[in-house]
LUMBA-518128 format. One line per field, with one value per residue: residue number from 0; residue in three letters; chain; z, y, x of N, C-alpha, C in turn. Coordinates in nm, 4 decimals, decimal comma, m for minus. Example, Ala and Ser with C-alpha at 12.3 -4.5 7.8 and 13.67 -1.06 7.14 Angstrom:
REM LUMBA-518128
k = (0; 1)
r = (ALA; SER)
c = (A; A)
nzz = (0,7800; 0,7080)
nyy = (m0,5690; m0,2250)
nxx = (1,3190; 1,2850)
cazz = (0,7800; 0,7140)
cayy = (m0,4500; m0,1060)
caxx = (1,2300; 1,3670)
czz = (0,7800; 0,7870)
cyy = (m0,3300; 0,0030)
cxx = (1,3200; 1,2900)
REM end
This chain:
REM LUMBA-518128
k = (0; 1; 2; 3; 4; 5; 6; 7; 8; 9; 10; 11; 12; 13; 14; 15; 16; 17; 18; 19; 20; 21; 22; 23; 24; 25; 26; 27; 28; 29; 30; 31; 32; 33; 34; 35; 36; 37; 38; 39; 40; 41; 42; 43; 44; 45; 46; 47; 48; 49; 50; 51; 52; 53; 54; 55; 56; 57; 58; 59; 60; 61; 62; 63; 64; 65; 66; 67; 68; 69; 70; 71; 72; 73; 74; 75; 76; 77; 78; 79; 80; 81; 82; 83; 84; 85; 86; 87; 88; 89; 90; 91; 92; 93; 94; 95; 96; 97; 98; 99; 100; 101; 102; 103; 104; 105; 106; 107; 108; 109; 110; 111; 112; 113; 114; 115; 116; 117; 118; 119; 120; 121; 122; 123; 124; 125; 126; 127; 128; 129; 130; 131; 132; 133; 134; 135; 136; 137; 138; 139; 140; 141; 142; 143; 144)
r = (MET; SER; THR; ILE; ILE; LYS; PHE; PHE; VAL; ALA; PRO; GLY; HIS; ALA; ALA; ALA; ALA; ALA; VAL; VAL; ASP; VAL; GLY; PRO; ASP; ASP; PHE; LEU; GLU; SER; LEU; THR; PHE; GLY; ASN; PHE; ASP; VAL; GLU; GLU; ALA; LEU; ILE; GLU; TRP; GLU; GLY; ILE; PHE; THR; GLY; ARG; THR; PHE; GLU; GLU; LEU; VAL; SER; ALA; ASP; VAL; PRO; GLU; VAL; VAL; ALA; ASP; PRO; GLY; ASP; GLY; GLN; GLY; PRO; VAL; VAL; LEU; ALA; VAL; SER; ARG; ALA; LEU; GLN; ASP; ALA; LEU; ALA; ALA; ALA; VAL; GLU; GLU; ARG; LEU; VAL; GLU; VAL; SER; ARG; LEU; TRP; VAL; VAL; GLU; ARG; ALA; ALA; ASP; GLY; GLU; VAL; PHE; ASP; GLU; GLY; ILE; ALA; VAL; GLN; ILE; LEU; ASN; GLY; VAL; ALA; GLY; LEU; VAL; ARG; SER; ILE; GLY; ARG; LYS; SER; GLU; GLY; LEU; TYR; CYS; TRP; THR; ALA)
c = (A; A; A; A; A; A; A; A; A; A; A; A; A; A; A; A; A; A; A; A; A; A; A; A; A; A; A; A; A; A; A; A; A; A; A; A; A; A; A; A; A; A; A; A; A; A; A; A; A; A; A; A; A; A; A; A; A; A; A; A; A; A; A; A; A; A; A; A; A; A; A; A; A; A; A; A; A; A; A; A; A; A; A; A; A; A; A; A; A; A; A; A; A; A; A; A; A; A; A; A; A; A; A; A; A; A; A; A; A; A; A; A; A; A; A; A; A; A; A; A; A; A; A; A; A; A; A; A; A; A; A; A; A; A; A; A; A; A; A; A; A; A; A; A; A)
nzz = (m0,9501; m0,7088; m0,6179; m0,4619; m0,2741; 0,0131; 0,2153; 0,5324; 0,8521; 1,1619; 1,5408; 1,5472; 1,4641; 1,5817; 1,5722; 1,3232; 1,1882; 1,2964; 1,1426; 0,9139; 0,7900; 0,8095; 0,6476; 0,6938; 0,7049; 0,8971; 1,1505; 1,0900; 0,9697; 0,6635; 0,3421; m0,0508; m0,2834; m0,6442; m0,8349; m0,9216; m0,8324; m0,4985; m0,3217; m0,5111; m0,6176; m0,3669; m0,3580; m0,5573; m0,5410; m0,2812; m0,4104; m0,5638; m0,4531; m0,2414; m0,3488; m0,3452; m0,4295; m0,6331; m0,5782; m0,3671; m0,1826; m0,1841; m0,0541; 0,1580; 0,2790; 0,2503; 0,1655; 0,4595; 0,5617; 0,7932; 0,8293; 0,7250; 0,6594; 0,4568; 0,3397; 0,0762; m0,0047; m0,0463; 0,2194; 0,2782; 0,4832; 0,4835; 0,6322; 0,5469; 0,5138; 0,7564; 0,6115; 0,3467; 0,4388; 0,5768; 0,3479; 0,2007; 0,3312; 0,3982; 0,1339; m0,1205; m0,3889; m0,6045; m0,6051; m0,5549; m0,7765; m0,9551; m0,8881; m0,9001; m1,2271; m1,2656; m1,1780; m1,3340; m1,5668; m1,5135; m1,4895; m1,7178; m1,8860; m1,7859; m1,9412; m1,8053; m1,8553; m1,7134; m1,6121; m1,5474; m1,4450; m1,2308; m1,0838; m0,9823; m0,7978; m0,5986; m0,4832; m0,4231; m0,2341; m0,0703; 0,0898; 0,1876; 0,3548; 0,5183; 0,6179; 0,8032; 1,0490; 1,2130; 1,4554; 1,5948; 1,7151; 1,5291; 1,2330; 0,8856; 0,6869; 0,4708; 0,3482; 0,1384; m0,0774)
nyy = (0,9187; 0,6693; 0,4983; 0,2902; 0,0940; m0,0460; m0,2369; m0,2697; m0,4189; m0,2489; m0,1851; 0,0790; 0,3971; 0,5683; 0,3948; 0,3215; 0,5617; 0,5865; 0,4784; 0,6191; 0,7226; 0,5611; 0,3480; 0,0237; m0,2461; m0,3042; m0,3356; m0,4182; m0,6433; m0,6676; m0,6148; m0,5717; m0,3554; m0,1933; 0,0847; 0,2327; 0,4433; 0,4605; 0,5533; 0,6726; 0,3985; 0,3042; 0,4290; 0,3248; 0,0576; 0,0779; 0,2074; 0,0108; m0,2278; m0,1062; 0,0576; 0,3127; 0,6470; 0,7418; 1,0496; 1,0642; 0,9318; 1,0345; 1,2958; 1,2285; 1,1831; 0,9885; 0,7373; 0,7858; 1,0124; 0,9500; 0,9805; 1,2094; 1,3648; 1,5030; 1,6732; 1,5508; 1,5522; 1,3194; 0,9959; 0,8732; 0,8034; 0,5735; 0,5312; 0,2557; 0,2256; 0,1012; 0,0141; m0,0745; m0,2767; m0,4346; m0,5414; m0,6696; m0,8710; m1,0187; m1,0895; m1,3674; m1,5097; m1,5329; m1,2610; m1,1278; m1,1500; m1,0373; m0,7742; m0,6887; m0,6973; m0,5239; m0,2920; m0,2454; m0,2082; 0,0554; 0,2170; 0,1776; 0,3386; 0,5332; 0,5817; 0,4527; 0,1417; m0,1694; m0,4595; m0,7313; m1,0118; m0,9331; m0,7663; m0,8895; m1,0442; m0,8331; m0,7810; m1,0157; m1,0425; m0,7983; m0,8733; m1,0925; m1,0243; m0,8441; m1,0664; m1,1775; m1,0015; m1,0930; m1,1243; m0,9063; m0,5713; m0,4308; m0,2648; m0,2166; m0,0594; 0,1685; 0,2930; 0,4589; 0,5567)
nxx = (0,7728; 0,7525; 1,0656; 1,1770; 0,9679; 0,8485; 0,6557; 0,5244; 0,4861; 0,3768; 0,3093; 0,2182; 0,1508; 0,3781; 0,5841; 0,5878; 0,6716; 0,9210; 1,1153; 1,1247; 1,3504; 1,6045; 1,4273; 1,2183; 1,3800; 1,5578; 1,4390; 1,1894; 0,9019; 0,8990; 0,8113; 0,9524; 0,9219; 0,9195; 0,9245; 0,7082; 0,3761; 0,3182; 0,1726; m0,0149; m0,1264; m0,2409; m0,4974; m0,6325; m0,6354; m0,7837; m1,0463; m1,1310; m1,1586; m1,3553; m1,5442; m1,5760; m1,4915; m1,1361; m1,2313; m1,2911; m1,1565; m0,9312; m0,9907; m1,0633; m0,8349; m0,6980; m0,4313; m0,3292; m0,0829; 0,2223; 0,4792; 0,6900; 0,8971; 1,1160; 0,8946; 0,7909; 0,9761; 1,1976; 1,2264; 0,8897; 0,6529; 0,3487; 0,0086; m0,1873; m0,5040; m0,7505; m0,9500; m0,8864; m0,7135; m0,8426; m1,0177; m0,7799; m0,7033; m0,9519; m0,9572; m0,9973; m0,8125; m0,9180; m1,0434; m0,8259; m0,6871; m0,8640; m0,8970; m0,6183; m0,6609; m0,7984; m0,6947; m0,4737; m0,5597; m0,6887; m0,4613; m0,3305; m0,5492; m0,4008; m0,1650; 0,0503; 0,2046; 0,1846; 0,2498; 0,0550; 0,0351; 0,2701; 0,1369; m0,0545; 0,1176; 0,1984; m0,0175; m0,0551; 0,1195; 0,1377; m0,1058; m0,1073; 0,1233; m0,0731; m0,2520; m0,0935; m0,0972; m0,2756; m0,4963; m0,3534; m0,2892; m0,0986; m0,0500; m0,0474; 0,1657; 0,3366; 0,6401; 0,8382; 1,0570)
cazz = (m0,8989; m0,6704; m0,7064; m0,3550; m0,1638; 0,1449; 0,3137; 0,6237; 0,9865; 1,2842; 1,6186; 1,5712; 1,3941; 1,6394; 1,5414; 1,2086; 1,1946; 1,3527; 1,0191; 0,8272; 0,7643; 0,7399; 0,6119; 0,7653; 0,7069; 1,0304; 1,2639; 1,1738; 0,8457; 0,5035; 0,1836; m0,1167; m0,4445; m0,6574; m0,9385; m0,9192; m0,7527; m0,4271; m0,2603; m0,5780; m0,5829; m0,2454; m0,3482; m0,6815; m0,4713; m0,1786; m0,4611; m0,6552; m0,3519; m0,1631; m0,4747; m0,3267; m0,5618; m0,6121; m0,5175; m0,1822; m0,0568; m0,1538; 0,0443; 0,3579; 0,3415; 0,2434; 0,2575; 0,5528; 0,6074; 0,9105; 0,7868; 0,5994; 0,6896; 0,3354; 0,2441; m0,0200; m0,1114; 0,0233; 0,2115; 0,3154; 0,5347; 0,4890; 0,6607; 0,4522; 0,5859; 0,7921; 0,5144; 0,2999; 0,5261; 0,5937; 0,2306; 0,1543; 0,4221; 0,3856; m0,0086; m0,1753; m0,4986; m0,7431; m0,5774; m0,5783; m0,9160; m1,0182; m0,8712; m0,9816; m1,3701; m1,3075; m1,1381; m1,4673; m1,6520; m1,4557; m1,4705; m1,8536; m1,8858; m1,7542; m2,0103; m1,8151; m1,8853; m1,5638; m1,6425; m1,4774; m1,3175; m1,1251; m1,0012; m0,8944; m0,6919; m0,5614; m0,4326; m0,2783; m0,0789; 0,0304; 0,1147; 0,2930; 0,4665; 0,6086; 0,7133; 0,9336; 1,1523; 1,2610; 1,5528; 1,6926; 1,6992; 1,4450; 1,0915; 0,7727; 0,6872; 0,3344; 0,3425; m0,0403; m0,0778)
cayy = (0,7893; 0,5783; 0,3358; 0,1665; 0,0777; m0,1393; m0,2360; m0,3419; m0,4498; m0,1477; m0,1250; 0,2078; 0,5111; 0,5929; 0,3052; 0,3312; 0,6657; 0,6247; 0,3987; 0,6981; 0,7535; 0,4032; 0,2737; m0,0751; m0,3517; m0,3870; m0,3564; m0,4804; m0,7908; m0,5851; m0,7187; m0,4777; m0,3629; m0,0920; 0,1821; 0,2534; 0,5074; 0,3687; 0,6255; 0,6061; 0,2486; 0,2832; 0,4971; 0,3005; m0,0651; 0,1073; 0,2306; m0,0868; m0,3127; m0,0590; 0,1220; 0,4433; 0,7139; 0,8264; 1,1423; 1,0495; 0,9043; 1,1759; 1,4101; 1,1587; 1,1861; 0,7868; 0,6867; 0,8879; 1,0334; 0,9612; 1,0815; 1,3115; 1,4589; 1,6253; 1,7631; 1,5278; 1,5505; 1,2378; 0,9362; 0,8787; 0,6411; 0,5763; 0,4128; 0,1745; 0,2359; 0,0185; m0,0479; m0,1632; m0,4081; m0,5819; m0,5866; m0,7494; m0,9565; m1,1290; m1,1026; m1,4903; m1,5687; m1,4302; m1,1632; m1,0346; m1,1303; m0,9293; m0,6690; m0,6443; m0,6917; m0,3517; m0,1686; m0,2782; m0,0949; 0,1908; 0,2135; 0,1845; 0,4602; 0,6790; 0,5450; 0,3211; m0,0184; m0,2280; m0,6455; m0,7959; m1,0838; m0,8329; m0,6707; m1,0188; m1,0647; m0,7435; m0,7498; m1,1329; m0,9970; m0,7301; m0,9469; m1,2147; m0,9385; m0,8066; m1,1704; m1,2333; m0,9297; m1,1411; m1,0523; m0,8089; m0,4358; m0,3837; m0,1770; m0,2044; 0,0497; 0,2129; 0,3394; 0,4716; 0,6562)
caxx = (0,7469; 0,8327; 1,1686; 1,1499; 0,8344; 0,8449; 0,5250; 0,5985; 0,3225; 0,3990; 0,2648; 0,1559; 0,2299; 0,4995; 0,6872; 0,6075; 0,6898; 1,0603; 1,2095; 1,1275; 1,4915; 1,6631; 1,3167; 1,1757; 1,4180; 1,6259; 1,3401; 1,0238; 0,8969; 0,8740; 0,7979; 0,9912; 0,8440; 0,9561; 0,8776; 0,5060; 0,3140; 0,2139; 0,0332; m0,2311; m0,1734; m0,3321; m0,5974; m0,6949; m0,7051; m0,9129; m1,1564; m1,1702; m1,2256; m1,4540; m1,6303; m1,5317; m1,4280; m1,0582; m1,1764; m1,3759; m1,0516; m0,8111; m1,0724; m1,0567; m0,6999; m0,6491; m0,3877; m0,2879; 0,0980; 0,2536; 0,6154; 0,7068; 1,0205; 1,0988; 0,8234; 0,7503; 1,0684; 1,2400; 1,1503; 0,7495; 0,5636; 0,2317; m0,0426; m0,2538; m0,5939; m0,8035; m1,0706; m0,7832; m0,6474; m0,9714; m1,0464; m0,6838; m0,7441; m1,0479; m0,9729; m0,9779; m0,7148; m0,9808; m1,0481; m0,6930; m0,6511; m0,9863; m0,8374; m0,4647; m0,6288; m0,8875; m0,6004; m0,3775; m0,6543; m0,6469; m0,2764; m0,3399; m0,5809; m0,3462; m0,0880; 0,0990; 0,1936; 0,2108; 0,2138; m0,1080; 0,1211; 0,3341; 0,0124; m0,0985; 0,2102; 0,2103; m0,1405; m0,0830; 0,2141; 0,0750; m0,2463; m0,0067; 0,1391; m0,1610; m0,2832; 0,0198; m0,1161; m0,4051; m0,5617; m0,2412; m0,3206; m0,0413; m0,1195; m0,0075; 0,2354; 0,4562; 0,7569; 0,8787; 1,1885)
czz = (m0,8279; m0,6825; m0,5586; m0,2591; m0,1504; 0,2166; 0,4352; 0,7612; 1,1095; 1,3889; 1,6564; 1,4963; 1,4010; 1,5483; 1,3873; 1,1538; 1,1999; 1,2391; 0,9159; 0,7228; 0,7418; 0,6488; 0,7039; 0,7984; 0,8217; 1,1548; 1,2163; 0,9986; 0,7761; 0,4021; 0,0872; m0,2548; m0,5298; m0,8229; m0,9712; m0,8171; m0,6406; m0,3668; m0,3787; m0,6088; m0,4598; m0,2853; m0,4515; m0,5959; m0,3591; m0,3210; m0,5087; m0,5027; m0,2831; m0,2637; m0,4332; m0,4295; m0,5483; m0,5476; m0,3769; m0,1268; m0,0601; m0,0300; 0,1886; 0,3939; 0,3509; 0,1116; 0,3755; 0,5496; 0,7219; 0,9525; 0,7167; 0,5807; 0,5706; 0,2768; 0,1258; m0,0748; m0,0421; 0,1265; 0,2986; 0,4290; 0,5585; 0,5407; 0,5789; 0,5478; 0,6438; 0,6691; 0,4081; 0,3596; 0,5779; 0,4365; 0,1538; 0,1825; 0,3884; 0,1861; m0,0714; m0,3111; m0,5802; m0,7277; m0,6186; m0,7446; m0,9991; m1,0269; m0,9371; m1,1355; m1,3314; m1,2405; m1,2870; m1,5597; m1,6174; m1,5105; m1,6551; m1,9216; m1,8835; m1,8430; m1,9481; m1,7917; m1,8013; m1,6156; m1,5203; m1,3774; m1,2379; m1,0574; m0,9056; m0,8065; m0,6151; m0,4695; m0,3299; m0,1944; 0,0355; 0,1041; 0,2271; 0,4301; 0,6126; 0,6733; 0,8457; 1,0312; 1,2645; 1,3644; 1,6353; 1,6226; 1,6600; 1,3381; 1,0370; 0,7142; 0,5336; 0,3691; 0,2104; 0,0059; m0,2657)
cyy = (0,7397; 0,4932; 0,2574; 0,2032; m0,0160; m0,1283; m0,3404; m0,3432; m0,3633; m0,1838; m0,0357; 0,3207; 0,5937; 0,4908; 0,3038; 0,4566; 0,6912; 0,5670; 0,4979; 0,7596; 0,6895; 0,3211; 0,1167; m0,2319; m0,4069; m0,4165; m0,3892; m0,5470; m0,6671; m0,6767; m0,5519; m0,4901; m0,2603; m0,0357; 0,1518; 0,3774; 0,4408; 0,4504; 0,6491; 0,5062; 0,2167; 0,3114; 0,4233; 0,1824; m0,0623; 0,1307; 0,1403; m0,2130; m0,2651; m0,0003; 0,2616; 0,5252; 0,7983; 0,9735; 1,1904; 1,0517; 0,9876; 1,2888; 1,3458; 1,1180; 1,0500; 0,8231; 0,8357; 0,8780; 1,0281; 0,9770; 1,1343; 1,4675; 1,5733; 1,7174; 1,7175; 1,5162; 1,4496; 1,1000; 0,9291; 0,7985; 0,6725; 0,4680; 0,3826; 0,1492; 0,0947; m0,0835; m0,1236; m0,2527; m0,4875; m0,6161; m0,6732; m0,8785; m1,0715; m1,1745; m1,3321; m1,4831; m1,4931; m1,3103; m1,0745; m1,0623; m1,0167; m0,7982; m0,5688; m0,6252; m0,5400; m0,2827; m0,1684; m0,1666; 0,0193; 0,2912; 0,2899; 0,2965; 0,6085; 0,6485; 0,4933; 0,1914; m0,0912; m0,3671; m0,6883; m0,8682; m1,0051; m0,8081; m0,7388; m1,0387; m0,9782; m0,7264; m0,9275; m1,1211; m0,9497; m0,7357; m1,0259; m1,1476; m0,8802; m0,9343; m1,2042; m1,1130; m1,0168; m1,0951; m0,9367; m0,7062; m0,3727; m0,3360; m0,2164; m0,0475; 0,1010; 0,3074; 0,3132; 0,5856; 0,6625)
cxx = (0,8642; 0,9326; 1,1688; 1,0542; 0,8743; 0,7156; 0,5805; 0,4571; 0,4780; 0,3016; 0,1788; 0,2398; 0,3102; 0,6195; 0,7037; 0,6814; 0,8937; 1,1690; 1,1870; 1,2516; 1,5763; 1,5556; 1,3212; 1,2509; 1,4723; 1,5794; 1,1915; 1,0040; 0,8380; 0,8706; 0,7879; 0,9452; 0,9422; 0,8327; 0,6960; 0,4401; 0,2379; 0,1181; m0,0903; m0,2241; m0,3082; m0,4531; m0,7067; m0,7467; m0,7890; m0,9933; m1,2157; m1,1957; m1,3587; m1,5788; m1,6726; m1,4479; m1,2973; m1,1046; m1,2259; m1,2341; m0,9464; m0,9060; m1,0759; m0,9536; m0,6254; m0,5220; m0,3135; m0,1334; 0,0864; 0,3726; 0,6340; 0,8386; 1,0971; 0,9883; 0,7729; 0,8792; 1,1966; 1,1478; 1,0008; 0,7493; 0,4140; 0,1318; m0,1970; m0,3930; m0,6694; m0,8873; m0,9962; m0,7467; m0,7297; m1,0240; m0,9040; m0,7083; m0,8136; m1,0452; m0,9037; m0,8597; m0,8139; m0,9873; m0,9392; m0,6407; m0,7456; m0,8982; m0,7162; m0,5866; m0,7363; m0,7591; m0,4686; m0,4254; m0,6612; m0,5465; m0,2928; m0,3711; m0,5267; m0,1886; 0,0734; 0,0618; 0,2229; 0,1744; 0,1586; m0,0089; 0,2086; 0,2768; m0,0379; 0,0203; 0,2611; 0,1142; m0,1546; 0,0043; 0,1786; m0,0531; m0,2064; 0,0446; 0,0615; m0,2132; m0,2070; 0,0057; m0,2022; m0,4946; m0,4640; m0,2995; m0,2094; m0,1294; m0,0116; 0,0501; 0,2928; 0,5535; 0,8202; 1,0121; 1,2235)
REM end
């Protein structure tokens, strides 16, 4: 399970990968959370928003690994898919609450207790970060260590 999770905006994969060793704080706008499996969360969120199954998303390599110098044994940078970015940017408050609730239910099915209020805060924060991109050619990434 990840202990530090930082969502951040970057102009592309190369810029995102460049922060893998130190994290995005000093270079890029970021949002910090902790103590959940972010790779699994990204898959689950996208599945809830799009209706695609967990297996379909994993087969499609969602989320895309942008940098993993330690082969899973250290910091990793993931690219949040365009489909999830678009869904988050378009989601109204009620939809974010609904997705949060469904995510908490999925976590509970795996034996993980996750507070629905915190889930809503996470999705609201990530949606806000995506919306800050606007029409720029930047994308949303996640650094985790």
